[in-house]
C-alpha positions as CSV (number, residue, x, y, z in Angstrom):
1,M,90.7,19.7,292.4
2,S,88.6,22.9,292.6
3,L,87.4,24.6,289.4
4,R,89.4,27.5,288.1
5,H,87.9,30.9,288.9
6,P,86.3,32.8,286.0
7,V,88.0,35.5,284.0
8,L,85.8,38.5,283.1
9,F,86.1,41.4,280.7
10,L,83.6,44.2,281.0
11,S,83.0,47.4,278.9
12,H,82.6,49.8,281.8
13,G,81.0,52.7,279.9
14,A,80.9,56.3,281.2
15,P,81.2,57.0,284.9
16,D,77.5,58.0,285.3
17,I,76.3,54.6,284.1
18,L,75.5,53.8,287.7
19,L,73.1,56.7,288.0
20,K,71.4,55.9,284.7
21,G,71.1,52.1,285.3
22,G,70.2,50.1,282.2
23,A,71.0,46.8,280.7
24,S,74.8,46.9,281.4
25,V,74.4,47.6,285.1
26,A,71.7,44.9,285.3
27,L,74.2,42.5,283.8
28,W,76.9,43.4,286.3
29,K,74.5,42.8,289.1
30,Q,73.6,39.3,287.7
31,L,77.3,38.4,287.4
32,G,78.0,39.4,290.9
33,A,75.1,37.4,292.2
34,A,75.8,34.3,290.1
35,L,79.6,33.9,289.9
36,P,81.5,32.0,292.5
37,R,82.5,34.4,295.3
38,P,86.2,35.2,294.8
39,R,88.8,35.4,297.6
40,A,90.0,38.7,296.1
41,I,89.7,40.6,292.8
42,L,92.5,41.7,290.5
43,V,91.4,44.6,288.2
44,I,93.2,45.6,285.1
45,S,91.6,48.9,284.1
46,A,92.0,51.1,281.1
47,H,92.3,54.0,283.5
48,W,95.6,53.2,285.1
49,A,98.6,53.5,282.8
50,A,102.3,53.3,283.7
51,R,105.6,52.7,281.9
52,M,105.8,49.2,283.5
53,P,103.4,46.9,285.4
54,L,102.6,48.4,288.8
55,V,100.6,46.6,291.3
56,S,98.7,48.4,294.0
57,T,99.6,47.5,297.6
58,A,97.3,49.9,299.5
59,A,95.6,48.2,302.5
60,T,92.6,50.6,302.2
61,P,92.5,51.9,298.6
62,E,90.7,55.2,298.2
63,T,87.9,55.7,295.7
64,I,89.3,57.8,292.9
65,H,86.8,60.1,291.1
66,D,89.0,60.4,288.0
67,F,86.5,62.3,285.9
68,G,84.8,65.7,285.7
69,G,81.5,67.3,284.7
70,F,79.2,64.6,286.1
71,P,76.3,65.0,288.5
72,P,77.2,65.6,292.2
73,A,75.7,62.3,293.3
74,L,78.5,60.5,291.5
75,Y,81.2,62.2,293.5
76,S,79.5,61.2,296.8
77,M,79.8,57.5,295.8
78,H,82.6,55.5,297.4
79,Y,83.7,51.9,297.3
80,P,85.5,51.1,300.6
81,A,86.8,47.6,299.7
82,P,89.9,46.5,301.5
83,G,93.1,46.1,299.6
84,A,95.2,42.9,299.1
85,P,98.9,43.6,299.8
86,T,99.7,39.9,300.2
87,L,98.1,39.1,296.8
88,A,100.0,42.1,295.3
89,A,103.3,40.3,296.2
90,R,102.0,37.2,294.6
91,V,101.1,39.1,291.4
92,A,104.6,40.6,291.3
93,D,106.2,37.2,291.8
94,L,104.2,35.7,288.9
95,L,105.2,38.5,286.6
96,H,108.9,38.2,287.6
97,S,108.8,34.5,287.1
98,A,107.5,35.1,283.5
99,G,110.4,37.5,282.8
100,L,108.2,40.6,283.1
101,P,108.9,43.6,285.3
102,C,106.6,44.7,288.1
103,E,106.9,47.3,290.8
104,E,104.7,48.2,293.8
105,S,102.4,51.3,294.1
106,P,101.6,51.7,297.8
107,H,99.1,54.6,297.4
108,R,97.1,53.8,294.3
109,G,93.3,53.7,294.9
110,L,90.5,52.3,292.7
111,D,89.8,54.3,289.5
112,H,86.3,54.4,288.0
113,G,87.1,51.5,285.6
114,A,87.4,49.4,288.8
115,W,84.9,50.7,291.3
116,I,82.0,51.6,289.0
117,P,81.3,48.0,287.8
118,L,82.4,46.5,291.2
119,K,79.8,48.7,293.0
120,A,77.1,47.0,290.9
121,M,78.6,43.5,291.1
122,F,79.6,43.4,294.8
123,P,77.8,46.3,296.5
124,D,78.9,45.4,300.0
125,A,82.5,46.2,299.1
126,D,83.7,43.3,301.3
127,I,86.0,41.5,298.9
128,P,89.6,42.6,298.8
129,V,90.5,44.5,295.5
130,L,93.8,45.5,293.9
131,Q,94.8,46.8,290.5
132,L,97.5,46.3,288.0
133,A,98.6,49.1,285.6
134,L,98.5,48.9,281.8
135,Q,101.3,49.9,279.4
136,P,99.3,51.7,276.7
137,F,102.1,51.8,274.1
138,A,103.3,48.2,274.6
139,G,100.5,46.6,272.5
140,P,98.3,43.6,272.6
141,G,101.0,41.0,272.7
142,W,102.6,42.4,275.8
143,H,99.3,42.4,277.7
144,F,98.5,38.9,276.5
145,R,101.8,37.8,278.1
146,I,100.8,39.5,281.3
147,G,97.5,37.6,281.3
148,Q,99.4,34.3,280.7
149,A,101.6,35.0,283.7
150,L,98.6,35.7,285.9
151,R,96.6,32.6,284.9
152,A,97.7,30.7,288.0
153,L,95.7,33.1,290.1
154,R,92.5,31.4,288.8
155,E,93.4,28.3,290.8
156,E,93.7,30.4,293.9
157,G,90.2,31.8,294.0
158,I,91.0,35.1,292.4
159,L,88.7,36.9,290.0
160,I,90.7,38.5,287.2
161,L,88.5,41.5,286.1
162,A,89.6,43.3,282.9
163,S,87.7,46.6,282.5
164,G,87.8,48.5,279.3
165,A,85.6,48.9,276.2
166,I,85.0,46.9,273.0
167,T,84.6,50.1,271.1
168,H,86.0,53.5,272.2
169,N,85.8,56.2,269.6
170,F,84.1,59.4,270.8
171,A,83.6,60.4,267.2
172,W,81.2,57.4,266.8
173,L,78.9,58.5,269.6
174,T,75.5,60.2,269.2
175,W,75.4,62.5,272.1
176,G,72.1,62.9,274.0
177,E,69.5,60.2,273.2
178,D,70.6,56.7,272.5
179,S,70.3,55.7,268.9
180,A,70.6,52.5,266.8
181,P,74.0,50.9,266.8
182,L,76.5,52.5,264.5
183,P,77.3,50.0,261.7
184,Q,81.0,50.3,262.2
185,A,80.7,49.7,265.9
186,R,78.5,46.7,265.3
187,M,80.9,45.3,262.7
188,F,83.9,45.6,264.9
189,S,82.2,44.1,268.0
190,D,80.8,41.2,266.0
191,W,84.2,40.5,264.5
192,T,85.7,40.5,267.9
193,G,83.1,38.1,269.2
194,A,83.5,35.7,266.2
195,T,87.3,35.8,266.4
196,L,87.2,35.0,270.1
197,A,84.7,32.2,269.6
198,R,86.9,30.4,267.1
199,G,90.0,30.9,269.3
200,D,92.0,32.8,266.6
201,R,94.3,34.6,269.0
202,E,96.9,35.6,266.4
203,I,94.3,37.4,264.3
204,L,92.9,39.1,267.3
205,L,96.3,40.3,268.5
206,D,96.6,42.0,265.0
207,Y,93.1,43.5,265.2
208,R,94.2,46.9,264.0
209,H,94.9,45.4,260.6
210,Q,92.6,42.4,260.5
211,A,89.3,43.7,261.9
212,P,86.8,45.9,260.0
213,H,87.3,49.4,261.3
214,G,90.0,48.0,263.7
215,A,92.0,51.2,264.2
216,A,89.0,53.4,264.1
217,A,87.3,51.4,266.9
218,H,90.2,52.3,269.1
219,P,92.1,55.5,268.1
220,S,94.2,54.8,271.2
221,E,94.5,51.2,272.5
222,E,94.1,51.5,276.3
223,H,90.5,50.5,276.4
224,L,90.9,47.3,274.5
225,L,94.2,46.2,276.1
226,P,92.5,44.8,279.2
227,L,90.8,42.3,276.9
228,F,94.2,40.8,275.9
229,V,95.1,40.4,279.6
230,A,91.9,38.5,280.0
231,L,92.6,36.4,276.9
232,G,96.0,35.5,278.2
233,A,94.6,34.4,281.5
234,A,92.1,32.2,279.8
235,D,92.9,28.6,278.9
236,P,93.3,28.2,275.2
237,E,90.5,25.6,275.2
238,E,88.0,27.9,276.9
239,T,85.5,29.6,274.7
240,P,84.2,32.8,276.2
241,L,80.6,33.5,276.7
242,R,79.7,36.7,274.9
243,L,77.3,39.0,276.7
244,E,75.8,41.8,274.7
245,P,73.7,44.0,277.0
246,E,73.4,47.2,274.8
247,F,75.0,49.9,272.7
248,I,75.2,53.3,274.3
249,Q,74.9,56.4,272.2
250,G,75.1,54.3,269.1
251,G,78.9,53.8,269.0
252,L,79.8,52.3,272.4
253,A,79.4,48.6,272.4
254,M,79.0,47.4,276.0
255,D,80.0,43.7,275.3
256,A,81.3,41.6,278.1
257,Y,83.1,38.3,277.9
258,L,83.2,35.5,280.5
259,W,85.6,32.6,280.5
260,Q,84.4,30.0,282.9
261,D,85.1,26.3,283.6
262,A,82.4,23.7,283.0
263,S,80.3,23.8,286.1
264,P,77.1,22.3,287.4
265,T,75.8,25.9,287.5
266,P,77.5,27.9,284.8
267,F,76.5,31.6,284.4
268,H,73.6,32.3,282.0
269,P,72.3,35.8,281.5
270,E,68.7,36.5,282.5
271,H,66.5,38.1,279.9
């Protein structure tokens, strides 16, 4: 039997991260080069929200520049990956089988939570990509259930890519030059890493009450909810590899997590 495909959570940072480069972009390039090539990629991004799960069925999804005030070079970037309508139907079936709703979105393109990291990971844009919308007010447990429902996709060569942020409080950022990690951001990101490492899912699902600075790290939850989809898609016995490329502007932890089967060539970050 073939190995299950990995599950990946990335902190995607600001849209202009591709223009600036740095440790996070270097990590994404390493991941794209080293991970098994997927048959398709399902992205759960913090930047697509809906009242119920929606799956994109566009055959040629557009590149959405869902941001403003950045350098013109960013708006000239595109990610012309094909869509995956057949896989979208499979995603909907899996959610329905788990007692969860799902509807189709025939015109949804790729928001920057999807195409920014994918442009670094798979620059040829030759792997089909589709997205699944979050429900920002439904909470971690709901998104964990979504991940569990999607776990079977790993056996089918699909990369489940959850794109959000480990910390996302603009009041924590030092604008301009990067600075030392803010203690609160470091405490929350380390707590998240330790809790994931020991497999304490119930505590993690209650992070707003259990974690140091839990609610402050995410004044709104949409950027952490993709992590819970990834956690649900992971096998309970899998311990994720924590990847810590950098802190940006002091308060933005750019941690990534990779759940991967035992393999003759598991991913290890380059230093």
